[in-house]
N, C-alpha and C positions, 0 to 999 in steps of 0.2 A: 459479585452480585448474586442474589439468591435466585435459584430456579424454582418456579412454582408449578409448572404444568407437568403432570406425570408423564405425558408423552415425550416431553423433552428429556426427562431423566432417562427414559428408555433409550432414546436416540443417542444420548451421550455415552451410556454404558455400551450400547452396540458398537459405537465408533471405537471405543477403547478396546473392545474385544477384537474387532477387525484389525486395529492398528498393530496388534502384536504379531500379525502375519509377517514372516521374514521376507519382505519384498524389497527392503532398502539394504543396500550393501555399500557402506562408505569406502571410498578409495583413499581416504586420508582423514586426518584429524579435523574436527570441526573447529574452526577458528574464525574470529571476526577480523576485519581488516587491520584494526589496531593491534591485535595480537601479533601480527606480522610486521608491525612498524609502518604500516601504510596509513598515513594521516593526511588526507586531502585538505589542502587549504592552510589557513593561518589561525583559525579560531578554535576555541576550546569547547569540547562537547559537555553536555550536562552529566548528571550523576549516573544515569543509565545509558547514556548515548542512544536515546530512543525518543520517539514522539511523546512518550509519557513523561518526559522531563518538563513538558508544558503542563503546569499544574491543573488538575481536574480531569485530564484526559485518561481514558481507559481503553484497553484493547482486549478483544476476546477472539478465540479461534474455535472452529469446529472442523475436525479432520475425518474424512471417510476414506478408508483403505479397505477394500473388500475383494476377495477372489483374485483373479489374475489380470483384471483390467479396469478396476475402479480406483482412481487416484484423484481425489478432489476434495473440496471443502469450502469454508467461508471464513472470512475475517471481518470483525466489526470494530468500528472506531466510534467512541462516544465523546463528543466535545466537552461535556460536563455532566455532573451527577444529578442536577435538578431536572425539572420537567423541560425537556428540550423544545417541545411544541410551544409551550407558554413562554419560554425564555430562549428565543431563537438566537443564533449566532450569525454575525455578518460573514459573508462568504463570497467566493468567486470561483469560477471554473474556466479553464482554457483548454484548447485542443491544439496539438501539433499536427497530427493526422487523424482524421475522424472515422476510421474504419472500426467503429466500436458500437456497443449497444448500451451505453451508460443511461440509466434512468434518473430523471429528475433534473437534468441539465438546464432545461428551458426556464424553470422557475428560479433556479439559482441565478441564471443570467439576467432574468427580468427583475427579480426582487432583491437580489444580493444577500440572501440569507439561507440558512439551513435550519430545519425544524425537526430532524430525525437523526438517529444513528446513521452512519455510513457503513454499508455492507459491501464487501468485495467477494466475488465468487466466479464461477465459470459462465461462459456466454449463454448457454441454453438453460441455466437455472436462475436467470435474472428474475423471472416472474415469481418464483418461490421466495426469493430473497425479498422482493417488494411486498409480497403478502405478509411475510414475517414482520417487516418493519412497520407496515400499516397496522397489523393486529397489535403489536407491542405498544405502538403509540396510542391507539384508541383505548387501550386498557390502563393507561397511566391515570393516576388520580388527578383530577382537575380537567381531564379531557372528555368528560361525559357528553358534551355538546359539540364535539369536533365532527365536522362533516367533509373535511378535505385534508388530505395528508400528502405531502410531496416526499415520497420515499426516495432516498439517494442510494443507488446501487451501481457499483462499477464492476467491470468484468474483464477477464482475458480468456482466451480460448485454450483450454487444456486438453483438446481432443486427440492429441497424439499419445499421451500417457493415460488418458482417462476415457472411458466409454461415455463420451459426452452426450451421445444420442439417447442413452438410457435415462438421462435426467434423474439421477439417483438421489439428489438432495431435495428433501421436502421442507416445508416451511418451519416445521418443528426443529429440524436440524439448523436451519438458518437462525432461528430465534435463539437457539442454545448458544450460538456465538455471541449474540448480544448479551444474553444473561450471564455468560462467563467472563465478561469484560472486567479487567482489573487494572489498577495502576502498577507502577514499578517496572521491572525488566520485562521485555517483550520477547517471546519466543520467535525465532527466525528460521528461514530455510524452508524445508518441506513440511509445512504446517498450514492449516487453514486454507485460504485461497491460493496459497503457493504450493500445495501438495503436488499438483500435476503440471506445473509450468516449466518452461525451459527458456534459456537466454543465451544468445550467441552460440547455440549448438550444445551448450552444457546445461546442467540442471539449474534452473532458477528458483525463485520462491519469494518469501516475505523477507524484507530487510528494513532496517530502521536506523536512524541516526539523529543527532541534534547538535545545535550550536548555541552557546550562551554569550551574549554580548557583554562587554566589560561595563562596569558601573558608569563610566564616563560616557558610554554610548547608550545608556538607558537600562542596561541589565536585563534586557528582554531575552526570551528563549524562542528558538525556532526548532520545531521537530518535524521529521519527515518519515513516512512509512510508504514502502513501495511493494507492489506485486509485479515482479519482473517476468516477462514472457515475450521478449522481443529479440531483435538481432541487429547485426551490423559488423563492425570490425572492432572487437574488444580492445580497449586500452585501459590500463590501470595506472593511475598517477602519471599519465602521459606516456607510458611505456606500451609499445604495440604488441600486446600479449597475443591477440588473435593472429597476427601475421607470423609471430615467432612460433606459434603452435600449429600453424598452417591450417587454421580453421576460421574462416571469415566469409562474409557476404561477397559474392561475385568471384570467389576463387574458382569454382567449377563451371557454373552456368549463370548467365544473366537472369535476374528475377527469381532466384532461389536463395534461401538461407537467411533472410532478414525479416520476413513477414512475421507479425506477432503483435503484441500489445504491452503496454505498461500503464498501471494506475499509480499515480503519485498523490499522496495525501499530505498536505502541508498544514501545520498548526503553529500558532504563535500566541503568546500572551501580550504582544504589543497591541495597543489600541488602534486597530486599523478598520476602516470601513471597506465596503466592497470594491471601490475604485482602486485603492492601494493594495488590496488583497489580490486583485487581478494582476497588478504589476508584479507582486511577489510570486504569484503562480507562474507567470511568464519566465521569471528567472530560474525557476526549478528546471525548466527545459534546457537551460544552459548547463546545469549539472548532468542532465541526461545526455546531452551532446558530448560532454567530456568523457563519457564511458564508451563512446564509439557508436552510438545509435545511428541508424540510417533513416529512421522515421519513414519507412517505405509506404508504398501505396496500400498494402494490405495490413498496415499497423494501426492500432488504436492507441494514441498517446494522449492521456488525459491527466490534468492536474486539478485537484480541488483544494482550495486554501480557505482557512477560516481563522477567526480570532476568538479567543476565549475571554478577552478583557471585559470586565464588568461594565466599564464606562461606555462600551459600544454595543452591549447586548440588547437585543430587541425584546424588552419586557412588555407585558400588557400595558403598563402605564406609558411607556415610550411609544407604543404603537397607536395610542388613542389620543395623543395630543402632540403639539409641536414640541420637539425635544432637541437639545443640543448635545451632540456626541463629543466627548473629549478624545479626539483622535490625533495620531501622530502626523505632523506635517510632512510634506513632500521632501523637504531638505534633510530630514532625518531618516529617510528610507534606505539609503545606500548600504549601510552596515547590514541591514536585514537582507538585502539582495545577496550580499556576499555569503551570509550565513546559510541561506536556503540553497544556494548553488553547492556549497561544500557538503551540506547535510544530505542533499539528494544524491550526489556522487557517491558518498560513503555508504548510504543506505543500499544502493544498488550493488556495490561491492559485497556488502554483508549478505545480501540475498543470494549471491553466488557462493561465497565462502562457507556459509552456514548450511547450504543444501547438501544432500547426500545422493549418490547415484541411485536411480530408480528404474526398475524394470516393469514392463507391462506387455500387453498384447495389442497390436495394431493391425487391423485388417487381416487377422488370422496368423500374424507372425510375431514372434517374440522380439521385443525391442528393449534397449536400455539407453537411457540418457545419463551420461556419466557426470560426476561431480567435476568441477574445474580442478585440474591437477595442481594442488597447492605447492607440492615440492618443485614442480617445473616452473610454476609462476615465480617462486622465490629465486630460483636460479636465474631466470630472465631479468627480474628486478635487480639482482646483484650485477648482472652483466651490464645493465644500464646505469649502474652507480647509485641505485637507491638503497 
């Protein structure tokens, strides 16, 4: 998508210049789960094994790496390429544990729809992200008379690797993530909103995956994107990786090692309205649980699910008169449930595998969050017969 504001162009260039600073040191090759033969579930991924396998969806990142302690960014997800405010998509949001600052939840819950891009970022830059979403929406052609915008912003706290109190992301930077959104392969790991995150004590980040139902089951696609920043007892494909590597929640002290958050964005082209999208979002939490999440008191575990299907889109015509949506019935939902569980699980693995070790300063001390050691993970998986 084309960037129009000069300030945004400057921000993007600045971020690129900062990003060449040698602060990341990979401890192993960047590989997705499938590159290692880890194929959760029974279903087949889409062409890119990404949320963008759902037609019309685009994803953009803005990454800010500066000095010795700024490691943050934003990631934007656009459900379709036409005017989102005028052509809203049905949606639902669910919470496993609500220690989070997600913006826009109440209107999704009340009206069952999304009217803006979804932006993910760090906890203390949520207001700047909302400002960017609102300004971007108001400036779309056809929105000249709009006087209310429900900006959707999700967050996790990257305050260990990032100077979060500095609130270094401005609205132009946030907007550049929206403007940069494209279809096709999605960059993963330490990028955008995943730049400063960590998961299970290792480096977390952005991950994505998809599943395509067979023609006999409708041929629908389910895509998932995650921003992983949480903890627990890591397991991969049922193998207790965290225990084997001696790094897991409650190993040393009670109440330490698992607080954090995750944002899970679920998209599908199946014609679902908000009621069944809520059911789909709940199943994504089963995928989260498969990875060993503890969903602790200090964790914000949120899922936003939406449908891109034309038959259920909330167009101006359908909002101004009685309309009948062509929606999938309850009895055909179960394959989609399986798909979202598998795609969520794999997206989380990819957020770990595609991350790189990251160093920063925290409270005056040099710190490093290491990449999940792929070579050791492979050895453990072989030990368990994978």
